[in-house]
C-alpha positions in Angstrom: 0.0 0.1 0.0 1.4 3.4 -1.0 0.4 5.7 1.9 1.2 8.7 -0.3 -1.8 7.9 -2.7 -3.8 10.7 -1.4 -4.9 13.9 -2.9 -6.5 16.9 -1.3 -10.1 17.5 -2.3 -10.7 20.5 -4.5 -13.9 22.4 -3.1 -16.6 23.1 -5.6 -18.8 25.9 -4.1 -21.4 25.5 -6.7 -22.6 22.2 -5.4 -23.9 21.2 -1.9 -21.7 18.2 -1.7 -18.9 19.8 0.2 -20.8 20.6 3.3 -18.8 19.5 6.2 -18.5 19.7 10.0 -17.7 17.8 13.2 -19.9 15.9 15.4 -18.8 15.4 19.2 -19.6 12.2 21.2 -21.6 14.3 23.7 -24.1 15.3 20.8 -27.4 13.5 20.5 -26.8 13.0 16.8 -23.7 11.1 17.4 -24.4 7.5 16.0 -25.8 5.4 18.7 -24.2 2.1 18.0 -20.8 3.6 17.4 -20.9 5.3 20.9 -21.4 1.7 22.6 -18.1 0.4 21.3 -14.9 0.4 23.4 -13.1 3.6 23.0 -15.3 5.2 20.4 -13.8 8.3 18.5 -14.5 11.6 20.5 -15.1 13.3 17.2 -16.3 12.4 13.7 -15.4 14.7 11.0 -17.6 14.5 8.1 -18.3 15.9 4.5 -21.8 15.6 3.2 -25.2 16.2 4.7 -25.4 14.6 8.2 -28.8 12.9 8.5 -29.3 10.7 11.4 -31.5 8.4 9.5 -28.6 7.2 7.6 -27.3 5.3 10.6 -30.5 3.5 11.4 -29.7 0.3 9.4 -26.1 0.0 8.5 -24.4 -3.0 7.1 -20.5 -3.0 6.8 -19.2 -4.7 3.7 -15.5 -5.2 3.4 -13.1 -7.6 1.6 -10.0 -8.0 -0.4 -8.3 -5.3 -2.3 -7.4 -8.3 -4.7 -11.0 -8.8 -5.7 -11.8 -11.7 -8.1 -14.6 -11.6 -10.7 -16.6 -13.8 -8.4 -16.2 -11.2 -5.5 -17.2 -8.4 -7.8 -20.3 -10.3 -9.0 -21.4 -11.1 -5.3 -21.1 -7.5 -4.5 -23.0 -6.3 -7.5 -25.8 -8.9 -6.9 -26.1 -8.9 -3.2 -24.9 -5.4 -2.0 -27.0 -3.6 -4.7 -30.2 -5.4 -3.6 -29.5 -4.9 0.1 -28.9 -1.2 -0.5 -32.1 -0.9 -2.7 -34.2 -2.2 0.3 -33.0 0.6 2.5 -29.7 -0.6 4.3 -26.9 1.9 4.4 -23.7 0.4 3.2 -20.6 1.2 5.2 -17.0 0.5 3.9 -13.5 1.8 3.9 -13.3 3.3 0.5 -10.3 1.1 -0.5 -9.9 -0.3 -4.1 -11.3 -3.8 -4.4 -14.4 -4.9 -2.4 -14.7 -1.6 -0.6 -15.0 0.6 -3.6 -17.1 -2.0 -5.3 -19.6 -2.0 -2.2 -19.8 1.8 -2.4 -20.6 1.7 -6.1 -23.2 -1.1 -5.8 -24.9 0.8 -3.1 -25.1 3.9 -5.4 -26.3 1.8 -8.4 -29.0 0.3 -6.3 -30.4 3.8 -5.5 -29.2 3.5 -1.9 -26.9 5.3 0.5 -23.4 4.8 1.6 -20.8 5.8 4.1 -17.0 5.8 3.5 -15.0 5.8 6.6 -11.4 7.2 5.6 -8.2 6.2 7.1 -7.0 9.7 6.8 -8.7 13.3 7.2 -11.7 14.1 5.1 -9.8 16.6 3.0 -8.0 13.8 1.2 -9.0 11.4 -1.3 -7.3 8.1 -0.7 -6.7 6.2 -3.0 -6.3 9.5 -5.1 -7.6 8.0 -8.3 -11.1 7.4 -6.7 -12.1 11.1 -6.6 -15.1 10.3 -8.8 -16.5 7.7 -6.4 -15.8 10.3 -3.5 -18.0 12.8 -5.4 -20.7 10.3 -6.3 -21.2 9.3 -2.7 -21.7 12.8 -1.7 -23.8 13.8 -4.6 -26.2 10.8 -3.6 -26.8 11.8 0.1 -24.0 9.7 1.4 -21.2 10.6 3.8 -17.4 10.7 4.1 -16.4 10.5 7.7 -13.2 10.1 9.7 -11.9 10.5 13.1 -9.0 12.4 11.8 -9.1 16.0 10.9 -8.3 17.9 7.8 -5.2 16.8 5.9 -4.2 14.1 8.4 -2.3 11.4 6.2 -3.1 7.8 6.2 -0.5 5.4 8.0 -0.3 1.9 8.9 -2.0 2.4 12.3 -4.9 4.4 11.0 -6.4 1.5 9.0 -7.4 -0.8 12.0 -8.6 2.4 13.7 -10.7 3.0 10.7 -12.0 -0.6 10.7 -13.3 -0.4 14.3 -15.6 2.5 13.1 -16.8 0.6 10.0 -17.9 -2.3 12.3 -19.0 -0.1 15.2 -21.5 1.7 13.0 -23.1 -1.3 11.7 -25.6 -3.8 13.0 -23.9 -6.5 11.0 -20.8 -7.1 8.8 -20.4 -8.8 5.6 -16.9 -10.2 4.6 -16.9 -10.7 0.8 -13.3 -12.0 0.2 -10.5 -12.2 2.5 -7.1 -13.8 3.0 -6.2 -15.4 6.2 -4.0 -12.2 7.3 -6.0 -9.3 6.2 -7.6 -6.0 7.2 -11.0 -7.6 6.6 -10.5 -10.2 9.3 -9.6 -7.4 11.7 -13.0 -5.9 10.9 -14.6 -9.1 11.4 -12.8 -9.4 14.9 -14.3 -6.0 15.9 -17.8 -7.1 14.7 -17.5 -10.2 17.0 -16.0 -8.1 20.0 -18.9 -5.6 19.6 -21.4 -8.6 19.4 -22.7 -7.7 16.1 -24.0 -10.1 13.5 -21.1 -11.5 11.2 -22.0 -12.6 7.6 -19.5 -14.2 5.3 -19.6 -15.1 1.6 -18.4 -18.7 0.8 -15.7 -19.1 -1.8 -13.8 -21.7 -3.8 -11.3 -23.7 -1.6 -8.6 -23.0 -4.3 -8.9 -19.3 -3.8 -6.4 -17.5 -1.3 -9.0 -14.6 -0.9 -11.6 -17.2 0.2 -9.5 -18.7 2.9 -10.5 -15.9 5.4 -14.2 -16.1 4.5 -14.3 -19.8 4.7 -12.5 -19.9 8.0 -15.1 -17.4 9.4 -17.9 -19.6 8.4 -16.3 -22.7 10.1 -16.1 -20.6 13.2 -19.7 -19.2 13.6 -20.1 -16.6 10.9 -23.5 -16.9 9.0 -23.5 -18.0 5.5 -24.6 -15.6 2.7 -25.7 -16.7 -0.7 -28.3 -14.1 -1.4 -29.6 -10.5 -0.2 -32.5 -12.4 1.5 -30.0 -13.7 4.0 -29.1 -10.3 5.0 -32.5 -8.6 4.7 -34.1 -11.2 6.8 -31.7 -10.2 9.8 -32.9 -6.4 9.3 -36.6 -7.3 8.9 -36.6 -5.9 5.3 -38.1 -7.4 2.2 -36.3 -7.4 -1.2 -38.2 -5.8 -4.3 -39.2 -8.1 -7.0 -36.5 -8.2 -9.7 -37.6 -6.6 -13.0 -36.0 -6.2 -16.5 -35.2 -2.8 -17.8 -38.7 -2.5 -19.5 -40.7 -3.9 -16.6 -41.7 -6.9 -18.6 -42.4 -10.5 -17.5 -39.9 -13.1 -18.4 -41.7 -16.2 -20.1 -41.0 -19.0 -22.2 -37.5 -19.8 -23.4 -36.1 -16.6 -22.0 -37.3 -17.6 -18.7 -35.7 -21.1 -18.8 -32.4 -19.6 -20.1 -32.5 -17.0 -17.2 -33.1 -19.7 -14.7 -30.1 -21.7 -16.0 -27.8 -18.7 -15.9 -28.9 -17.8 -12.3 -27.1 -21.0 -11.3 -24.0 -20.7 -13.6 -22.6 -18.5 -16.2 -22.2 -20.3 -19.5 -21.1 -19.8 -23.1 -23.6 -20.0 -26.0 -22.5 -23.4 -27.0 -23.2 -24.8 -23.5 -26.6 -23.4 -23.5 -27.5 -24.7 -26.9 -26.4 -28.2 -25.9 -28.7 -27.8 -22.8 -31.8 -27.0 -24.8 -30.8 -28.9 -28.0 -31.0 -25.8 -30.2 -28.5 -24.4 -32.5 -26.0 -21.7 -31.3 -27.5 -19.2 -33.8 -31.0 -19.6 -32.2 -29.7 -19.3 -28.7 -27.5 -16.4 -29.7 -30.5 -14.5 -31.1 -32.4 -15.1 -28.0 -29.5 -13.9 -25.8 -29.2 -10.8 -27.8 -32.9 -10.0 -27.2 -32.5 -10.8 -23.4 -29.5 -8.4 -23.3 -31.5 -5.6 -24.8 -34.1 -6.2 -22.1 -31.5 -6.0 -19.4 -32.1 -9.7 -18.4 -28.5 -10.9 -19.0 -25.1 -9.4 -19.7 -21.9 -10.9 -21.3 -18.3 -11.0 -20.0 -15.8 -12.5 -22.5 -17.5 -15.6 -23.9 -19.8 -16.3 -21.1 -23.3 -15.0 -20.4 -24.5 -14.1 -16.8 -28.0 -13.6 -15.4 -28.6 -9.9 -14.4 -29.7 -9.8 -10.9 -30.0 -6.0 -10.6 
């Protein structure tokens, strides 16, 4: 990690996204759950409109910076649906799972909180300035216990992690190696007696060793947004395609197949005993409707 990868935010007075302030622990609007942890931050510096409702139902989502395609797909499917149901997504703004989780929350029309390992005047990593701005433009928050231009350092990341877990009723670990900051966050969640979820992963993947370890030691298995929404007492909205159309006939059969596993056209055609050209034409129509999307040679069900 290059700790120098931070850049000062350039204020834009023509927008409202640069609203900032500081919340003291003695104030009523200080987040209630965070105030219950051991050694909570005395002050929270923030950028963005402070709305106490944003802290009502928070889910921490963290994971590996070495995110795999599997991890990204899980975030895009699960986190987006959870955020769309009204749960605020809290993460640490780093590249990989953190950044993907913030983005998935925004894509779902939800709200997200980025907890920084540095002062709120810095964008870290520096190339995520667009994400920083998008969070604020969509009624999210950038927060930190560090003031102004305070630089990130090796010891500021674990302190940041305790806030991520402390704000949240539950924590979801998407991908994590055995020695990772994500497992530090999981440790804080356990210490604070908060719900801990983990995504199962391939036994051959280094970034699934940590999550699989958590599952063997008491974390709750997550395979869909429903697993998390049930904990919050919320219901998911029914999935619709981009035109609000029902999915019937061959399209429905293909969609159900792809929900289980991404496949190439030739594999799908063999399943249905149809030519690749026939299946290709159907998939093209399904892609136009927003039912499926293509990465490389494989087609995926669109759960968005």
